[in-house]
Every structure is written in structure tokens, then in C-alpha cells.
C-alpha positions as a Python dict, from the first residue, in 0.01 Angstrom:
ca = {
    (1, 'X'): (0, 0, 0),
    (2, 'X'): (-328, 49, -81),
    (3, 'X'): (-633, 307, -49),
    (4, 'X'): (-911, 63, -75),
    (5, 'X'): (-873, -352, -125),
    (6, 'X'): (-1185, -457, -327),
    (7, 'X'): (-1310, -787, -311),
    (8, 'X'): (-1487, -907, -650),
    (9, 'X'): (-1410, -803, -977),
    (10, 'X'): (-1796, -827, -1115),
    (11, 'X'): (-1987, -516, -1245),
    (12, 'X'): (-1982, -344, -899),
    (13, 'X'): (-1593, -435, -794),
    (14, 'X'): (-1491, -389, -1183),
    (15, 'X'): (-1657, -10, -1157),
    (16, 'X'): (-1532, 101, -844),
    (17, 'X'): (-1200, 21, -974),
    (18, 'X'): (-1259, 270, -1281),
    (19, 'X'): (-1383, 495, -1044),
    (20, 'X'): (-1098, 472, -814),
    (21, 'X'): (-837, 562, -1094),
    (22, 'X'): (-1060, 864, -1163),
    (23, 'X'): (-1034, 967, -811),
    (24, 'X'): (-663, 884, -780),
    (25, 'X'): (-691, 645, -511),
    (26, 'X'): (-464, 321, -491),
    (27, 'X'): (-672, 17, -530),
    (28, 'X'): (-661, -353, -559),
    (29, 'X'): (-882, -584, -671),
    (30, 'X'): (-915, -951, -540),
    (31, 'X'): (-1146, -1221, -698),
    (32, 'X'): (-1137, -1614, -652),
    (33, 'X'): (-1226, -1655, -1026),
    (34, 'X'): (-968, -1674, -1354),
    (35, 'X'): (-1161, -1421, -1639),
    (36, 'X'): (-1356, -1482, -1816),
    (37, 'X'): (-1565, -1648, -1636),
    (38, 'X'): (-1934, -1696, -1661),
    (39, 'X'): (-2227, -1538, -1382),
    (40, 'X'): (-2592, -1635, -1360),
    (41, 'X'): (-2813, -1346, -1442),
    (42, 'X'): (-3081, -1207, -1695),
    (43, 'X'): (-2805, -1036, -1876),
    (44, 'X'): (-2978, -752, -1878),
    (45, 'X'): (-2821, -375, -1908),
    (46, 'X'): (-3085, -83, -1843),
    (47, 'X'): (-3146, 254, -1697),
    (48, 'X'): (-2850, 318, -1433),
    (49, 'X'): (-2623, 78, -1619),
    (50, 'X'): (-2605, 287, -1927),
    (51, 'X'): (-2602, 563, -1748),
    (52, 'X'): (-2278, 483, -1530),
    (53, 'X'): (-2127, 329, -1870),
    (54, 'X'): (-2150, 669, -2049),
    (55, 'X'): (-2013, 832, -1749),
    (56, 'X'): (-1673, 615, -1759),
    (57, 'X'): (-1700, 613, -2155),
    (58, 'X'): (-1781, 272, -2165),
    (59, 'X'): (-2069, 295, -2439),
    (60, 'X'): (-1872, 255, -2749),
    (61, 'X'): (-1714, -48, -2636),
    (62, 'X'): (-1999, -238, -2523),
    (63, 'X'): (-2201, -164, -2807),
    (64, 'X'): (-1927, -369, -3000),
    (65, 'X'): (-1967, -679, -2794),
    (66, 'X'): (-2182, -987, -2867),
    (67, 'X'): (-2548, -903, -2763),
    (68, 'X'): (-2869, -714, -2791),
    (69, 'X'): (-2977, -401, -2861),
    (70, 'X'): (-3303, -348, -2626),
    (71, 'X'): (-3557, -57, -2754),
    (72, 'X'): (-3883, -170, -2506),
    (73, 'X'): (-3969, -358, -2233),
    (74, 'X'): (-4312, -628, -2240),
    (75, 'X'): (-4491, -690, -1965),
    (76, 'X'): (-4711, -963, -1961),
    (77, 'X'): (-5000, -1094, -1699),
    (78, 'X'): (-5113, -1434, -1586),
    (79, 'X'): (-5423, -1445, -1881),
    (80, 'X'): (-5124, -1321, -2122),
    (81, 'X'): (-5217, -955, -2246),
    (82, 'X'): (-4934, -740, -2232),
    (83, 'X'): (-4794, -420, -2301),
    (84, 'X'): (-4507, -270, -2416),
    (85, 'X'): (-4297, 9, -2281),
    (86, 'X'): (-4056, 193, -2567),
    (87, 'X'): (-3742, 360, -2450),
    (88, 'X'): (-3781, 682, -2572),
    (89, 'X'): (-3542, 880, -2312),
    (90, 'X'): (-3384, 1258, -2423),
    (91, 'X'): (-3035, 1162, -2485),
    (92, 'X'): (-2960, 1561, -2427),
    (93, 'X'): (-3068, 1506, -2061),
    (94, 'X'): (-2905, 1219, -1942),
    (95, 'X'): (-3208, 971, -2045),
    (96, 'X'): (-3127, 653, -2217),
    (97, 'X'): (-3288, 551, -2519),
    (98, 'X'): (-3167, 228, -2500),
    (99, 'X'): (-3071, -91, -2330),
    (100, 'X'): (-2862, -425, -2362),
    (101, 'X'): (-2872, -760, -2327),
    (102, 'X'): (-2505, -901, -2272),
    (103, 'X'): (-2372, -1222, -2150),
    (104, 'X'): (-2221, -1185, -1812),
    (105, 'X'): (-1935, -1396, -1961),
    (106, 'X'): (-1854, -1118, -2200),
    (107, 'X'): (-1965, -786, -2035),
    (108, 'X'): (-1772, -895, -1715),
    (109, 'X'): (-1482, -973, -1891),
    (110, 'X'): (-1520, -652, -2050),
    (111, 'X'): (-1549, -455, -1767),
    (112, 'X'): (-1242, -641, -1604),
    (113, 'X'): (-1015, -557, -1833),
    (114, 'X'): (-1111, -228, -1870),
    (115, 'X'): (-1017, -237, -1490),
    (116, 'X'): (-690, -394, -1522),
    (117, 'X'): (-575, -174, -1780),
    (118, 'X'): (-501, 89, -1495),
    (119, 'X'): (-527, -124, -1167),
    (120, 'X'): (-354, -420, -991),
    (121, 'X'): (-595, -712, -1014),
    (122, 'X'): (-521, -1058, -839),
    (123, 'X'): (-718, -1363, -986),
    (124, 'X'): (-758, -1670, -832),
    (125, 'X'): (-726, -1500, -488),
    (126, 'X'): (-906, -1707, -227),
    (127, 'X'): (-1025, -1483, 65),
    (128, 'X'): (-973, -1653, 381),
    (129, 'X'): (-1061, -1404, 619),
    (130, 'X'): (-1018, -1052, 772),
    (131, 'X'): (-726, -893, 965),
    (132, 'X'): (-795, -591, 1203),
    (133, 'X'): (-597, -284, 1393),
    (134, 'X'): (-779, -182, 1701),
    (135, 'X'): (-1056, -401, 1677),
    (136, 'X'): (-1118, -235, 1297),
    (137, 'X'): (-1122, -399, 947),
    (138, 'X'): (-760, -319, 816),
    (139, 'X'): (-689, -569, 520),
    (140, 'X'): (-737, -927, 426),
    (141, 'X'): (-601, -1237, 454),
    (142, 'X'): (-627, -1529, 174),
    (143, 'X'): (-459, -1785, -48),
    (144, 'X'): (-284, -1626, -344),
    (145, 'X'): (-273, -1818, -714),
    (146, 'X'): (-8, -2009, -626),
    (147, 'X'): (-137, -2156, -315),
    (148, 'X'): (47, -1939, -82),
    (149, 'X'): (-104, -1726, 213),
    (150, 'X'): (-100, -1339, 154),
    (151, 'X'): (-186, -1049, 324),
    (152, 'X'): (-283, -736, 205),
    (153, 'X'): (-347, -431, 375),
    (154, 'X'): (-567, -109, 296),
    (155, 'X'): (-787, 127, 548),
    (156, 'X'): (-1086, 53, 326),
    (157, 'X'): (-1268, -261, 229),
    (158, 'X'): (-1536, -306, -57),
    (159, 'X'): (-1721, -616, -37),
    (160, 'X'): (-1801, -643, -370),
    (161, 'X'): (-1819, -1011, -363),
    (162, 'X'): (-2209, -1151, -423),
    (163, 'X'): (-2464, -1307, -276),
    (164, 'X'): (-2269, -1500, -33),
    (165, 'X'): (-2008, -1257, 19),
    (166, 'X'): (-1766, -1346, 248),
    (167, 'X'): (-1643, -991, 334),
    (168, 'X'): (-2072, -928, 469),
    (169, 'X'): (-1993, -1284, 665),
    (170, 'X'): (-1695, -1240, 847),
    (171, 'X'): (-1782, -855, 961),
    (172, 'X'): (-2160, -1046, 1059),
    (173, 'X'): (-2339, -733, 850),
    (174, 'X'): (-2683, -912, 824),
    (175, 'X'): (-2833, -1226, 825),
    (176, 'X'): (-2945, -1342, 499),
    (177, 'X'): (-3334, -1428, 541),
    (178, 'X'): (-3565, -1637, 315),
    (179, 'X'): (-3812, -1386, 356),
    (180, 'X'): (-3585, -1112, 85),
    (181, 'X'): (-3443, -1311, -105),
    (182, 'X'): (-3546, -1519, -410),
    (183, 'X'): (-3437, -1787, -649),
    (184, 'X'): (-3395, -1799, -997),
    (185, 'X'): (-3285, -2047, -1294),
    (186, 'X'): (-3096, -1919, -1628),
    (187, 'X'): (-3093, -2096, -1919),
    (188, 'X'): (-2912, -2025, -2279),
    (189, 'X'): (-3197, -2101, -2570),
    (190, 'X'): (-3095, -2090, -2932),
    (191, 'X'): (-3348, -2054, -3246),
    (192, 'X'): (-3663, -1909, -2988),
    (193, 'X'): (-3895, -1761, -3223),
    (194, 'X'): (-3973, -1390, -3177),
    (195, 'X'): (-3706, -1209, -3062),
    (196, 'X'): (-3633, -888, -3132),
    (197, 'X'): (-3536, -524, -2994),
    (198, 'X'): (-3752, -603, -2671),
    (199, 'X'): (-3658, -823, -2298),
    (200, 'X'): (-3986, -960, -2196),
    (201, 'X'): (-4144, -1024, -1786),
    (202, 'X'): (-4420, -1254, -1817),
    (203, 'X'): (-4604, -1231, -1456),
    (204, 'X'): (-4777, -1542, -1535),
    (205, 'X'): (-4985, -1824, -1356),
    (206, 'X'): (-4699, -2089, -1419),
    (207, 'X'): (-4483, -1913, -1196),
    (208, 'X'): (-4708, -1726, -959),
    (209, 'X'): (-4588, -1520, -759),
    (210, 'X'): (-4280, -1509, -947),
    (211, 'X'): (-4215, -1431, -1343),
    (212, 'X'): (-4059, -1581, -1664),
    (213, 'X'): (-3829, -1392, -1861),
    (214, 'X'): (-3701, -1435, -2240),
    (215, 'X'): (-3462, -1171, -2323),
    (216, 'X'): (-3258, -1172, -2692),
    (217, 'X'): (-2874, -1217, -2615),
    (218, 'X'): (-2784, -1205, -2952),
    (219, 'X'): (-2669, -1437, -3216),
    (220, 'X'): (-2995, -1618, -3214),
    (221, 'X'): (-2948, -1690, -2852),
    (222, 'X'): (-3226, -1600, -2567),
    (223, 'X'): (-3156, -1575, -2220),
    (224, 'X'): (-3443, -1730, -2011),
    (225, 'X'): (-3550, -1816, -1672),
    (226, 'X'): (-3754, -1836, -1372),
    (227, 'X'): (-3753, -1625, -1074),
    (228, 'X'): (-3939, -1667, -744),
    (229, 'X'): (-3945, -1574, -394),
    (230, 'X'): (-3727, -1853, -160),
    (231, 'X'): (-4070, -1893, 48),
    (232, 'X'): (-4270, -1941, -234),
    (233, 'X'): (-3973, -2203, -392),
    (234, 'X'): (-3957, -2388, -70),
    (235, 'X'): (-4359, -2468, -73),
    (236, 'X'): (-4365, -2549, -432),
    (237, 'X'): (-4395, -2966, -552),
    (238, 'X'): (-4162, -2845, -850),
    (239, 'X'): (-3846, -2805, -887),
    (240, 'X'): (-3761, -2421, -1108),
    (241, 'X'): (-3665, -2661, -1388),
    (242, 'X'): (-3984, -2843, -1444),
    (243, 'X'): (-4157, -2494, -1417),
    (244, 'X'): (-3900, -2398, -1674),
    (245, 'X'): (-4066, -2670, -1870),
    (246, 'X'): (-4414, -2604, -1793),
    (247, 'X'): (-4403, -2252, -1926),
    (248, 'X'): (-4186, -2324, -2229),
    (249, 'X'): (-4479, -2592, -2349),
    (250, 'X'): (-4736, -2465, -2256),
    (251, 'X'): (-4980, -2373, -2514),
    (252, 'X'): (-4918, -1967, -2501),
    (253, 'X'): (-4511, -2040, -2529),
    (254, 'X'): (-4522, -2358, -2717),
    (255, 'X'): (-4515, -2259, -3048),
    (256, 'X'): (-4211, -1969, -2997),
    (257, 'X'): (-3988, -2291, -2843),
    (258, 'X'): (-4100, -2582, -3096),
    (259, 'X'): (-3775, -2530, -3301),
    (260, 'X'): (-3510, -2404, -2988),
    (261, 'X'): (-3290, -2618, -2827),
    (262, 'X'): (-3103, -2554, -2475),
    (263, 'X'): (-2747, -2473, -2463),
    (264, 'X'): (-2709, -2603, -2136),
    (265, 'X'): (-2869, -2713, -1839),
    (266, 'X'): (-3057, -2458, -1645),
    (267, 'X'): (-2855, -2318, -1360),
    (268, 'X'): (-2960, -2129, -1027),
    (269, 'X'): (-2879, -1876, -798),
    (270, 'X'): (-3032, -1696, -521),
    (271, 'X'): (-3089, -1301, -545),
    (272, 'X'): (-3097, -1124, -236),
    (273, 'X'): (-3341, -809, -273),
    (274, 'X'): (-3373, -463, -206),
    (275, 'X'): (-3688, -514, 27),
    (276, 'X'): (-3586, -410, 307),
    (277, 'X'): (-3238, -156, 421),
    (278, 'X'): (-2977, -395, 512),
    (279, 'X'): (-2637, -290, 694),
    (280, 'X'): (-2423, -205, 453),
    (281, 'X'): (-2133, -46, 614),
    (282, 'X'): (-1911, -20, 936),
    (283, 'X'): (-1561, 82, 1033),
    (284, 'X'): (-1355, 53, 737),
    (285, 'X'): (-1581, -144, 523),
    (286, 'X'): (-1860, -109, 252),
    (287, 'X'): (-2062, -374, 86),
    (288, 'X'): (-2204, -321, -261),
    (289, 'X'): (-2407, -524, -549),
    (290, 'X'): (-2556, -819, -386),
    (291, 'X'): (-2318, -838, -86),
    (292, 'X'): (-2503, -544, -31),
    (293, 'X'): (-2869, -697, -91),
    (294, 'X'): (-2961, -430, -394),
    (295, 'X'): (-3150, -645, -652),
    (296, 'X'): (-3476, -492, -739),
    (297, 'X'): (-3757, -711, -598),
    (298, 'X'): (-3981, -667, -907),
    (299, 'X'): (-3788, -720, -1212),
    (300, 'X'): (-3480, -886, -1074),
    (301, 'X'): (-3228, -652, -1223),
    (302, 'X'): (-2936, -579, -1015),
    (303, 'X'): (-2649, -466, -1220),
    (304, 'X'): (-2727, -94, -1234),
    (305, 'X'): (-2781, -70, -849),
    (306, 'X'): (-2403, -205, -815),
    (307, 'X'): (-2235, 15, -1030),
    (308, 'X'): (-2437, 309, -910),
    (309, 'X'): (-2332, 147, -506),
    (310, 'X'): (-1949, 145, -682),
    (311, 'X'): (-1963, 514, -787),
    (312, 'X'): (-2092, 646, -445),
    (313, 'X'): (-1861, 381, -245),
    (314, 'X'): (-1529, 581, -414),
    (315, 'X'): (-1695, 922, -371),
    (316, 'X'): (-1711, 825, -13),
    (317, 'X'): (-1354, 692, 33),
    (318, 'X'): (-1193, 961, -153),
    (319, 'X'): (-1312, 1195, 156),
    (320, 'X'): (-1258, 912, 436),
    (321, 'X'): (-883, 931, 277),
    (322, 'X'): (-855, 1260, 295),
    (323, 'X'): (-978, 1317, 644),
    (324, 'X'): (-777, 1029, 757),
    (325, 'X'): (-1115, 909, 894),
    (326, 'X'): (-1248, 562, 799),
    (327, 'X'): (-1461, 503, 1091),
    (328, 'X'): (-1867, 411, 1046),
    (329, 'X'): (-2007, 767, 1089),
    (330, 'X'): (-1822, 861, 792),
    (331, 'X'): (-1875, 588, 556),
    (332, 'X'): (-2249, 597, 657),
    (333, 'X'): (-2259, 885, 420),
    (334, 'X'): (-2248, 636, 171),
    (335, 'X'): (-2545, 443, 308),
    (336, 'X'): (-2744, 780, 260),
    (337, 'X'): (-2639, 886, -118),
    (338, 'X'): (-2724, 503, -226),
    (339, 'X'): (-3058, 500, -70),
    (340, 'X'): (-3147, 854, -195),
    (341, 'X'): (-3040, 748, -517),
    (342, 'X'): (-3232, 386, -518),
    (343, 'X'): (-3447, 376, -231),
    (344, 'X'): (-3762, 497, -387),
    (345, 'X'): (-3715, 302, -630),
    (346, 'X'): (-3658, -12, -456),
    (347, 'X'): (-3946, 59, -208),
    (348, 'X'): (-4170, 103, -515),
    (349, 'X'): (-4102, -215, -680),
    (350, 'X'): (-4137, -397, -301),
    (351, 'X'): (-4530, -320, -357),
    (352, 'X'): (-4536, -407, -732),
    (353, 'X'): (-4368, -733, -632),
    (354, 'X'): (-4642, -767, -369),
    (355, 'X'): (-4906, -693, -611),
    (356, 'X'): (-4757, -994, -870),
    (357, 'X'): (-4921, -1224, -599),
    (358, 'X'): (-5320, -1116, -723),
    (359, 'X'): (-5406, -1255, -1082),
    (360, 'X'): (-5698, -1009, -1076),
    (361, 'X'): (-5496, -725, -1004),
    (362, 'X'): (-5201, -803, -1216),
    (363, 'X'): (-5450, -899, -1530),
    (364, 'X'): (-5614, -545, -1433),
    (365, 'X'): (-5353, -304, -1475),
    (366, 'X'): (-5166, -494, -1764),
    (367, 'X'): (-5545, -517, -1961),
    (368, 'X'): (-5555, -111, -1884),
    (369, 'X'): (-5210, -11, -1932),
    (370, 'X'): (-5210, -219, -2274),
    (371, 'X'): (-5498, 33, -2391),
    (372, 'X'): (-5398, 320, -2228),
    (373, 'X'): (-5109, 553, -2413),
    (374, 'X'): (-5085, 791, -2125),
    (375, 'X'): (-5030, 502, -1868),
    (376, 'X'): (-4772, 385, -2096),
    (377, 'X'): (-4597, 716, -2161),
    (378, 'X'): (-4544, 758, -1793),
    (379, 'X'): (-4378, 390, -1734),
    (380, 'X'): (-4205, 457, -2013),
    (381, 'X'): (-4045, 795, -1840),
    (382, 'X'): (-4015, 636, -1492),
    (383, 'X'): (-3791, 356, -1707),
    (384, 'X'): (-3585, 635, -1865),
    (385, 'X'): (-3533, 834, -1538),
    (386, 'X'): (-3757, 1139, -1725),
    (387, 'X'): (-4052, 1064, -1421),
    (388, 'X'): (-3931, 922, -1109),
    (389, 'X'): (-4003, 592, -1011),
    (390, 'X'): (-4203, 674, -695),
    (391, 'X'): (-4483, 748, -888),
    (392, 'X'): (-4590, 408, -977),
    (393, 'X'): (-4713, 437, -589),
    (394, 'X'): (-4893, 754, -627),
    (395, 'X'): (-5282, 768, -600),
    (396, 'X'): (-5282, 958, -919),
    (397, 'X'): (-5117, 664, -1096),
    (398, 'X'): (-5375, 453, -1045),
    (399, 'X'): (-5646, 655, -1064),
    (400, 'X'): (-5516, 699, -1440),
    (401, 'X'): (-5508, 316, -1456),
    (402, 'X'): (-5889, 275, -1328),
    (403, 'X'): (-6059, 584, -1511),
    (404, 'X'): (-5888, 637, -1824),
}
């Protein structure tokens, strides 16, 4: 009945459904949740997210959602020196000129409704296992909203079901290792001072070697959080909630939180980092988004990579249907397309994440960047896609920092 089964209706799954409709592929989307539902995240939509939204004609709708428009990014160092990067892309050349921060409960529901207009979606559906034909995945078995077992068949399964993906686990696609996983907590606040049109990433000593984020989320709300590698979090004698409390009450941030109040208790989740190239395909399946471990190791952003993965997965699904070949060798083209697009960025971000372990280097780089317009322009260009991000790791970039 179906060309593709999509497990998970978040940004990866909903985007895949929208591309499937454009490519005349019949798909069904399954999600254990009932929408709208919350998703713990930093809520930032930048770079690739914006370009995919424009390609799918979603931007005008997104701009009407409750949230904040973003025009710059602030990077802060351990000694609280900082510099701003302005998004000044040329829209005529498909470079972003702005980003957004929209709570995931709002943004995901928006995408979900768009997908539901053209795609069959089963909410409250819990996938229990995969079914096989000649030892190859041929569908899924699960429990539907009415509590009844249901079997759904298709030659391709897309695992878009997050960091704890049942598709990845059932197919034994890869092992989740502490070395390439981070843990983070998020908390919405009201009344934080100094919210503007920028998102802030602070690589400060209280969170070393992680970061503290502070994003405006619209309606006088802020999305704040702490991100730290799982290995480093395990060595801590403080919980992430305690670290967040120390940061918000520190000398540097105290005044900004003097009249603020939390709107929830901090919530945590795991982030599988794109610091390694995990197995993301095989006979009859492809993994997308967090299920494939595509989160940026330096910024923690994953929505854009998930949406890009959706675009490429559907393009290969279309070719597979045309040829009647759903083998691992056929679907390997998805992995190639995806990593040709995001591989250099993820390798660079992995290097930058390693740099964040040294307070001296972070302070030095941020201080120089704060005084060097050329360096700021380079970073702005990279974020706007005018300049390849892998130039961050070139000797010339660091020469400019050292000697400008």
C-alpha cells in the first residue's frame, strides 16, 4: 500500500512527508505522541532549517508563529568577552538573512499539520517491532491508538524517531556511546533582561567544556539551557540543574535574572552528536535526524541537519522505487549525499568543541574576534552559507585571528 513508512512526526519525519508528497511517493507517518506535544530543545531555527522551509514554501507560515526573529548570534567566552555575528546573507543567492526561535511544541505542530494535509498520519501509534521478508525489513508491527495490533508494510522505512530510535535499535544500526553523546537541560523563563534579536552561546567556566545558551522565545520568554558531553557530565559532582542555577545567579548573569521566573522545572535529554559518522542506512531503511546522530557538536543544533536528511532520503527513496532496488547498496547514496552536505561542518564543529576545553584558547579567539571585523565577517558568511564553514579549520583563518 505504501512506498515509505516514516516513524516519527518531528521535523525530520514531517519534512520527509512533505518532500514525499512532492515526489509522488505514498507514505504513512507514525508517531507515539498525540500532537501538539512538547519536545525538549533549544528551539533555534537557522541556516539549513530556513533554506529548507523556503524550499517547501513554509516561511510565510513560520513567520506568523509565536516566537522570535533572529538577526545575530552572540558568542561569549570564559572571561565573558564576546562578539556578535550578524546574519547578513544575500537572499537573492539563497543565503539566510534571519533565523527564528520558536518553541518546538508550536513549530513541530505547524509542520505536523502541513504534513497531515497531504499525508496519512497515525498518532498514538507505538512501534513494537519490524517485520521482514527474506531477511530484509518490509514493514512494522505496532499498537495503534485503539490498543490493537497493526501491521503496516512498505519497502522503505525511515527512522525519524529521535535519539532513542526504535528503528535504529531493532536494526542494530549502531551503539550509543558516551564519547559522542551530550546531555542537556532546558528551562523556559519569563522576564529575563536583555532579550533582543540575538541568540547567545556562552562557553563559560561554570559549564566547561560545555555551554550555556540563552535564546529569546517570544512573548517575554527565554529558552535557557546547559549542554555538556555525557562523559564530562558523569564526572561532575553537580547536576545540570545545579549548574544552571549557579550560572543564572553568577555575578555576570545575576542582574539579567533578578526579575525572572522559571515557567517549568528544567527538563533533560540526550543529544547524539555528529562527531562520528554513524551507520544510517541498510537494506530497506534510512535513519534521519537524531536517530542518525546528526547534532552539531559545537552549537547543539540539530533541526537543520534533520530537515536536510529528509530531503535527501526522499530523493533516494524515489530512485529506489523507480529501479525497484531497495538494497543497502542503493540506499548508500543517501549517506553520500547527506555527508557531502554536512560532513565538513560537523568535522569543523567537532574541532571547535575540542577547542572549548581550553579556556585560554577560547578567551584568545573570542577576544580577537571581538576586535576584528574581518574575522566577524568570515564567521557571518559561514553561518549565512556565503563562505564554506570548513574554512574555520583552515590555517588562514587562524592566521587572521593571530596576526590581525
